[in-house]
ZATOR-327880 format. One record per residue (C-alpha): residue number from 1; y negated, x, z negated; residue in one letter. Coordinates in pm, whole numbers, plus 50000, padded with zeros to 5 digits. Example, Ala and Ser with C-alpha at 12.3 -4.5 7.8 and 13.67 -1.06 7.14 Angstrom:
% ZATOR-327880
REC     k       Y       X       Z   r
REC     1   50450   51230   49220   A
REC     2   50106   51367   49286   S
//
This chain:
% ZATOR-327880
REC     k       Y       X       Z   r
REC     1   37910   36109   62179   M
REC     2   38123   36161   61861   H
REC     3   38440   36058   61986   R
REC     4   38657   36006   61622   E
REC     5   38988   35977   61834   R
REC     6   39110   36353   61867   R
REC     7   39405   36235   62185   T
REC     8   39205   36237   62509   R
REC     9   39204   35984   62778   I
REC    10   39249   36082   63160   I
REC    11   39144   35783   63407   A
REC    12   39253   35790   63707   T
REC    13   39009   35677   64020   L
REC    14   39047   35438   64305   G
REC    15   38933   35166   64439   P
REC    16   38893   34930   64127   A
REC    17   38685   35238   63964   S
REC    18   38442   35347   64252   A
REC    19   38096   35270   64142   T
REC    20   37893   35452   63881   V
REC    21   37862   35126   63686   Q
REC    22   38228   35105   63702   T
REC    23   38287   35464   63573   I
REC    24   37998   35458   63339   K
REC    25   38208   35182   63172   A
REC    26   38498   35353   63153   L
REC    27   38343   35640   63008   S
REC    28   38193   35450   62739   D
REC    29   38535   35221   62678   A
REC    30   38688   35612   62584   G
REC    31   38745   35792   62924   A
REC    32   38701   36179   62886   D
REC    33   38863   36303   63148   V
REC    34   38857   36145   63536   F
REC    35   39124   36231   63805   R
REC    36   39079   36225   64182   L
REC    37   39364   36172   64358   N
REC    38   39365   36377   64686   M
REC    39   39689   36197   64834   S
REC    40   39442   35918   64885   H
REC    41   39089   35893   65073   G
REC    42   38907   36158   65231   D
REC    43   38626   36416   65121   H
REC    44   38344   36182   65180   A
REC    45   38510   35955   64922   G
REC    46   38616   36219   64693   V
REC    47   38247   36389   64731   E
REC    48   38088   36023   64653   K
REC    49   38314   35994   64329   L
REC    50   38236   36362   64216   H
REC    51   37862   36278   64241   R
REC    52   37902   35932   64069   A
REC    53   38084   36117   63778   I
REC    54   37843   36403   63708   R
REC    55   37528   36128   63760   D
REC    56   37740   35906   63465   V
REC    57   37754   36242   63237   E
REC    58   37371   36321   63281   K
REC    59   37303   35953   63192   A
REC    60   37560   35996   62867   T
REC    61   37507   36313   62787   G
REC    62   37865   36365   62706   R
REC    63   38042   36627   62889   A
REC    64   38286   36467   63126   I
REC    65   38570   36686   63283   G
REC    66   38746   36606   63641   I
REC    67   39089   36650   63744   L
REC    68   39183   36708   64112   A
REC    69   39552   36633   64169   D
REC    70   39649   36790   64488   L
REC    71   39923   36609   64686   Q
REC    72   40186   36860   64712   G
REC    73   40484   36886   64944   P
REC    74   40610   36511   65079   K
REC    75   40940   36491   65205   L
REC    76   41002   36171   65413   R
REC    77   41240   36057   65662   V
REC    78   41140   35920   66011   G
REC    79   41075   35601   66137   V
REC    80   41325   35323   66277   F
REC    81   41312   35115   66599   A
REC    82   41313   34824   66399   Q
REC    83   41085   34933   66139   D
REC    84   41366   34933   65860   S
REC    85   41742   34931   65823   V
REC    86   42031   34819   65573   T
REC    87   42263   35025   65444   L
REC    88   42553   34958   65314   K
REC    89   42766   35080   65037   E
REC    90   43026   35326   65142   G
REC    91   42916   35392   65528   E
REC    92   42827   35673   65692   E
REC    93   42514   35803   65729   F
REC    94   42339   36056   65907   I
REC    95   42000   36250   65847   L
REC    96   41912   36471   66136   D
REC    97   41636   36655   66294   M
REC    98   41639   36422   66602   N
REC    99   41278   36285   66597   E
REC   100   41394   35973   66793   A
REC   101   41363   35658   66599   A
REC   102   41655   35607   66362   G
REC   103   41887   35314   66350   D
REC   104   42158   35187   66067   A
REC   105   42340   35490   66174   H
REC   106   42066   35826   66149   R
REC   107   41717   35912   66090   V
REC   108   41534   36175   66128   C
REC   109   41479   36409   65846   L
REC   110   41215   36673   65966   P
REC   111   41219   36914   65719   H
REC   112   41478   37244   65758   P
REC   113   41448   37339   65421   E
REC   114   41662   37068   65247   I
REC   115   41958   37169   65530   Y
REC   116   41882   37510   65396   Q
REC   117   41944   37375   65036   A
REC   118   42200   37095   65015   V
REC   119   42533   37145   64969   D
REC   120   42854   36885   64981   P
REC   121   42876   36702   64696   G
REC   122   42515   36676   64577   S
REC   123   42270   36335   64624   E
REC   124   41983   36279   64825   L
REC   125   41729   36014   64704   L
REC   126   41585   35765   64889   L
REC   127   41286   35549   64826   D
REC   128   41194   35648   64516   D
REC   129   41559   35663   64391   G
REC   130   41593   35275   64508   K
REC   131   41899   35401   64735   L
REC   132   42136   35709   64697   R
REC   133   42340   35907   64954   L
REC   134   42642   36108   64852   L
REC   135   42669   36444   65096   I
REC   136   42973   36496   65289   K
REC   137   42878   36774   65479   S
REC   138   42599   37002   65601   V
REC   139   42538   37144   65932   E
REC   140   42237   37338   66080   E
REC   141   42039   37038   66180   E
REC   142   42225   36773   66033   R
REC   143   42334   36575   65755   I
REC   144   42678   36381   65714   I
REC   145   42636   36183   65426   T
REC   146   42789   35838   65223   Q
REC   147   42599   35581   65133   V
REC   148   42635   35553   64697   K
REC   149   42360   35289   64620   V
REC   150   42269   35071   64967   G
REC   151   41963   34865   64990   G
REC   152   41683   34833   65276   T
REC   153   41531   35173   65363   L
REC   154   41213   35155   65604   S
REC   155   40938   35370   65810   N
REC   156   40865   35732   65614   R
REC   157   41027   35682   65329   K
REC   158   41022   35930   65023   G
REC   159   41326   36181   64974   V
REC   160   41419   36339   64668   N
REC   161   41663   36633   64604   V
REC   162   41737   36660   64243   P
REC   163   41989   36919   64247   S
REC   164   41819   37195   64446   A
REC   165   41536   37408   64448   I
REC   166   41370   37345   64751   L
REC   167   41245   37666   64939   P
REC   168   40882   37532   65014   L
REC   169   40536   37637   64850   A
REC   170   40383   37387   64598   A
REC   171   40053   37430   64846   L
REC   172   40071   37260   65149   T
REC   173   39792   37329   65463   K
REC   174   39677   37014   65342   K
REC   175   39648   37164   64988   D
REC   176   39506   37437   65069   R
REC   177   39197   37257   65279   R
REC   178   39169   36994   64971   D
REC   179   39184   37324   64714   L
REC   180   38890   37520   64910   D
REC   181   38682   37155   64902   F
REC   182   38729   37062   64538   V
REC   183   38645   37439   64412   L
REC   184   38335   37392   64651   G
REC   185   38230   37091   64437   L
REC   186   38280   37222   64132   G
REC   187   38611   36997   63942   V
REC   188   38703   37157   63622   D
REC   189   39103   37120   63675   W
REC   190   39334   37128   63958   V
REC   191   39652   36994   63954   A
REC   192   39977   37147   64121   L
REC   193   40216   36898   64264   S
REC   194   40542   36999   64334   F
REC   195   40581   37287   64078   V
REC   196   40975   37396   64079   Q
REC   197   40912   37807   63969   R
REC   198   40662   38021   63793   P
REC   199   40547   38178   64133   E
REC   200   40436   37850   64302   D
REC   201   40147   37873   63979   V
REC   202   40132   38233   64069   Q
REC   203   40029   38165   64423   E
REC   204   39763   37893   64313   A
REC   205   39610   38117   64087   R
REC   206   39549   38389   64346   A
REC   207   39341   38117   64518   L
REC   208   39224   37943   64239   I
REC   209   39143   38263   63986   G
REC   210   38880   38131   63709   D
REC   211   38713   37901   63907   R
REC   212   38871   37587   63773   A
REC   213   39205   37544   63520   G
REC   214   39536   37489   63650   I
REC   215   39758   37212   63524   L
REC   216   40089   37208   63644   S
REC   217   40292   36866   63692   K
REC   218   40611   36902   63572   L
REC   219   40844   36659   63855   E
REC   220   41129   36851   63937   K
REC   221   41466   36863   63712   P
REC   222   41454   37235   63865   S
REC   223   41090   37348   63683   A
REC   224   41273   37230   63305   L
REC   225   41518   37571   63410   H
REC   226   41194   37793   63379   M
REC   227   41005   37591   63153   L
REC   228   40874   37884   62939   D
REC   229   40792   38081   63233   E
REC   230   40590   37787   63411   I
REC   231   40414   37721   63081   V
REC   232   40332   38091   63030   D
REC   233   40166   38101   63376   Q
REC   234   39981   37775   63354   S
REC   235   39642   37670   63183   D
REC   236   39787   37300   63116   A
REC   237   40099   37095   63174   I
REC   238   40158   36745   63295   M
REC   239   40482   36524   63224   V
REC   240   40476   36337   63540   A
REC   241   40715   36096   63398   R
REC   242   40716   35880   63709   G
REC   243   40886   36151   63981   D
REC   244   41081   36290   63703   M
REC   245   41270   35946   63598   G
REC   246   41367   35949   63979   V
REC   247   41585   36260   64008   E
REC   248   41671   36285   63664   L
REC   249   41871   35990   63445   P
REC   250   41620   35770   63304   M
REC   251   41763   35836   62977   E
REC   252   41709   36174   62989   D
REC   253   41327   36135   63052   V
REC   254   41208   36060   62688   P
REC   255   41396   36367   62574   A
REC   256   41229   36571   62832   Q
REC   257   40886   36465   62802   Q
REC   258   40962   36585   62370   K
REC   259   41090   36899   62513   K
REC   260   40765   36980   62718   I
REC   261   40544   36876   62469   I
REC   262   40693   37108   62171   R
REC   263   40740   37400   62415   H
REC   264   40341   37352   62497   C
REC   265   40265   37315   62146   R
REC   266   40439   37633   62034   R
REC   267   40276   37843   62305   A
REC   268   39913   37696   62255   G
REC   269   39911   37507   62571   K
REC   270   39756   37194   62716   T
REC   271   39991   36928   62776   V
REC   272   39960   36588   62919   I
REC   273   40185   36249   62913   V
REC   274   40166   36072   63260   A
REC   275   40265   35779   63488   T
REC   276   40311   35421   63393   Q
REC   277   40192   35414   63016   M
REC   278   40035   35089   63072   L
REC   279   40181   34978   63403   E
REC   280   40192   34612   63336   S
REC   281   39789   34602   63289   M
REC   282   39717   34666   63688   I
REC   283   39769   34287   63682   H
REC   284   39766   34179   63312   S
REC   285   39456   34176   63039   P
REC   286   39726   34307   62797   V
REC   287   40012   34581   62797   P
REC   288   40374   34490   62697   T
REC   289   40488   34606   62343   R
REC   290   40692   34853   62467   A
REC   291   40410   35010   62674   E
REC   292   40232   34999   62320   V
REC   293   40514   35217   62147   S
REC   294   40505   35436   62477   D
REC   295   40183   35534   62430   V
REC   296   40186   35554   62063   A
REC   297   40466   35807   62097   N
REC   298   40290   36062   62346   A
REC   299   40047   36048   62022   V
REC   300   40286   36091   61723   F
REC   301   40432   36386   61954   D
REC   302   40076   36584   61961   G
REC   303   40021   36518   62334   A
REC   304   39612   36697   62389   D
REC   305   39581   36377   62669   A
REC   306   39752   36046   62809   I
REC   307   39643   35953   63129   M
REC   308   39594   35636   63352   L
REC   309   39683   35617   63710   S
REC   310   39691   35286   63942   A
REC   311   39600   35089   63603   E
REC   312   39218   35253   63627   S
REC   313   39233   35333   63988   A
REC   314   39388   35016   64159   A
REC   315   39447   34761   63872   G
REC   316   39263   34415   63792   D
REC   317   39161   34557   63450   Y
REC   318   39075   34945   63474   P
REC   319   38853   34940   63200   V
REC   320   39020   34691   62999   D
REC   321   39329   34990   63052   S
REC   322   39095   35199   62909   V
REC   323   38962   35055   62588   S
REC   324   39337   34935   62487   T
REC   325   39453   35327   62551   M
REC   326   39163   35451   62322   D
REC   327   39265   35171   62050   R
REC   328   39625   35263   62040   I
REC   329   39569   35623   62006   A
REC   330   39272   35563   61753   T
REC   331   39526   35348   61549   R
REC   332   39823   35615   61558   I
REC   333   39603   35882   61446   E
REC   334   39465   35721   61123   K
REC   335   39872   35674   61033   E
REC   336   39997   35906   60759   P
REC   337   40299   35996   60949   S
REC   338   40089   36110   61244   Y
REC   339   40003   36417   61027   R
REC   340   40336   36466   60922   R
REC   341   40456   36424   61299   A
REC   342   40210   36669   61375   L
REC   343   40315   36955   61095   A
REC   344   40667   36981   61270   K
REC   345   40554   37114   61563   E
REC   346   40267   37369   61401   E
REC   347   40096   37626   61630   N
REC   348   40206   37995   61488   I
REC   349   39873   38214   61490   P
REC   350   39914   38533   61678   E
REC   351   39863   38883   61499   A
REC   352   39467   38855   61635   T
REC   353   39195   38835   61440   T
REC   354   39046   38569   61642   A
REC   355   39353   38336   61592   D
REC   356   39335   38478   61189   A
REC   357   38963   38329   61176   I
REC   358   39071   38012   61325   S
REC   359   39371   37934   61090   A
REC   360   39155   38036   60801   A
REC   361   38901   37782   60921   A
REC   362   39150   37494   60931   K
REC   363   39259   37599   60585   Q
REC   364   38908   37664   60397   V
REC   365   38799   37319   60574   A
REC   366   39118   37124   60427   D
REC   367   39001   37329   60066   T
REC   368   38677   37241   60017   I
REC   369   38685   36888   60238   E
REC   370   38459   36999   60473   A
REC   371   38296   36784   60723   D
REC   372   38347   36929   61013   A
REC   373   38453   37282   61181   I
REC   374   38190   37416   61446   V
REC   375   38292   37649   61673   T
REC   376   38091   37885   61906   Y
REC   377   38241   37977   62221   T
REC   378   38138   38122   62585   T
REC   379   38469   38132   62766   S
REC   380   38650   37866   62514   G
REC   381   38930   38049   62411   S
REC   382   38817   38000   62053   T
REC   383   38798   37644   62079   A
REC   384   39152   37636   62222   L
REC   385   39255   37832   61905   R
REC   386   39147   37572   61676   A
REC   387   39251   37293   61846   S
REC   388   39620   37468   61824   R
REC   389   39607   37439   61493   G
REC   390   39570   37009   61485   R
REC   391   39323   37069   61175   P
REC   392   39238   36724   60987   R
REC   393   38817   36846   61008   T
REC   394   38658   36710   61300   P
REC   395   38645   36987   61562   L
REC   396   38259   37074   61719   L
REC   397   38191   37325   61989   V
REC   398   37894   37475   62097   L
REC   399   37856   37662   62418   T
REC   400   37601   37810   62655   P
REC   401   37851   37735   62926   N
REC   402   37850   37402   63083   Q
REC   403   38150   37487   63286   D
REC   404   38354   37582   62928   T
REC   405   38225   37248   62786   A
REC   406   38341   37029   63063   R
REC   407   38741   37213   63100   R
REC   408   38748   37168   62721   L
REC   409   38756   36748   62755   T
REC   410   39131   36776   62836   I
REC   411   39218   36943   62480   V
REC   412   39300   36787   62131   W
REC   413   39003   36729   61888   G
REC   414   38750   36907   62061   L
REC   415   38397   36787   62114   N
REC   416   38180   37002   62314   S
REC   417   37792   37019   62360   I
REC   418   37616   37287   62561   Q
REC   419   37359   37426   62385   T
REC   420   37197   37823   62388   E
REC   421   37394   38091   62220   D
REC   422   37303   38192   61866   A
REC   423   37068   38505   61834   T
REC   424   37173   38613   61487   D
REC   425   37334   38483   61154   L
REC   426   37077   38295   61074   Q
REC   427   37022   38126   61374   D
REC   428   37384   38030   61412   M
REC   429   37380   37833   61098   I
REC   430   37056   37675   61158   D
REC   431   37181   37565   61511   K
REC   432   37534   37437   61366   A
REC   433   37383   37240   61112   C
REC   434   37115   37063   61311   Q
REC   435   37372   36946   61598   I
REC   436   37635   36828   61329   S
REC   437   37316   36634   61175   L
REC   438   37236   36542   61501   K
REC   439   37539   36433   61625   Y
REC   440   37687   36264   61278   D
REC   441   37943   36539   61198   Y
REC   442   37752   36615   60882   A
REC   443   37488   36486   60655   R
REC   444   37218   36676   60438   I
REC   445   37435   36859   60151   N
REC   446   37786   36838   60336   D
REC   447   37915   37166   60372   R
REC   448   38063   37281   60730   I
REC   449   38255   37560   60856   I
REC   450   38166   37765   61125   I
REC   451   38349   38025   61339   T
REC   452   38182   38257   61590   A
REC   453   38170   38620   61786   G
REC   454   37929   38879   61731   M
REC   455   37809   39039   61902   P
REC   456   37700   38655   62018   F
REC   457   37758   38602   62364   G
REC   458   38044   38804   62403   T
REC   459   38387   38621   62495   P
REC   460   38690   38659   62285   G
REC   461   38506   38832   61985   K
REC   462   38540   38537   61698   T
REC   463   38508   38739   61369   N
REC   464   38337   38561   61154   I
REC   465   38399   38199   60952   L
REC   466   38099   38090   60764   R
REC   467   38109   37809   60484   I
REC   468   37707   37620   60533   A
REC   469   37604   37368   60344   R
REC   470   37402   37111   60578   V
REC   471   37012   37145   60445   Q
REC   472   36690   36906   60629   P
REC   473   36547   37303   60641   Y
REC   474   36762   37412   60910   H
REC   475   36556   37396   61248   K
REC   476   36602   37611   61627   V
//
């Protein structure tokens, strides 16, 4: 029950991890949150995975978060008469609205939004950036390009437009159907793909409300120009390095990753690093040393969570991938330099009673060498404040709300337990001491810090800090 590791792990489910037994093994290996990729499978399959996760949660007694990742708009070329063509450097190639099968000279690009957004001199990237086209001229239904980097182009390969903000909503018709479905299931987080502007998040918020947390995936360079505004509108941010690395020069991606983490930490927002973290473990039982360093750097930067994609969804070693990530993060967090790295971007408390209490709890815990900080919360806001300070002392969250416990599983350092809310001050102390003992956060005569709000059960009213010594007579 007690995770000593503070950095959280998200594991994507798929064909390699679709059974209750494998999901249980992934949870035991260290997965805190499971990602359901709405780009693959159907609603029946997603519902089956959701049910399996909840069965594992019941069996383990540990809150488990579920993240539904919406597909977002997919920009693709049409089909070719011969299924594929070879584009040669320097040759002309035309993209148009003609639905006829393509050849070595042209192909359909059925996205009028692209024609509206691009200009001569900008580039189009095809097939994850493997091919590059320089735009020579733009007409209403035709783009004439010159091949800069050639190669084989086959049916329905993806198109990226790195230099433009496309007049596309982040939510497609499919996304809206999927969103309605997953909210009905009761997922804890919804990930938005193709976020370009804060309005994309606002559109999703109007549909989701408070039924799930909103995680914005930063994949487009255009989003980086409005980073603070997007962070402000979102509950969490994902550094989606795979797609970002297609449209940005690869050497820019590490700096942008650090920038995004830094901005999220300062804003007190949850941040996840994702994509290709242990890519070689799709087919290998061990990662490369470079991948180990990649995971370690995300942990050093203070990311709330790190994510596995194909490694756990379709790889040959899904459980090994999670346990490897768990070992790397656990080892890095024991390094003295980890604490120094966290301190460089320490969150500044807001001028509120709740923030003052949370900051004081961290300082008092350090001063008296407390064994745990126990935080009572209903909505989760108090627990989020406690996490933002990245305290050395373990954080135990007590909440009467199961949805809150699940949603907090993605946040750095938070171990959430569902329990009845305290009825009075003594009950608050008794519950905190008993649960700290039960879950090995403290032993008899250890001291713990307790934060809560009075009147009890009122969200956002953290106004109590109490030091308690754990005694065997504490009962509830």
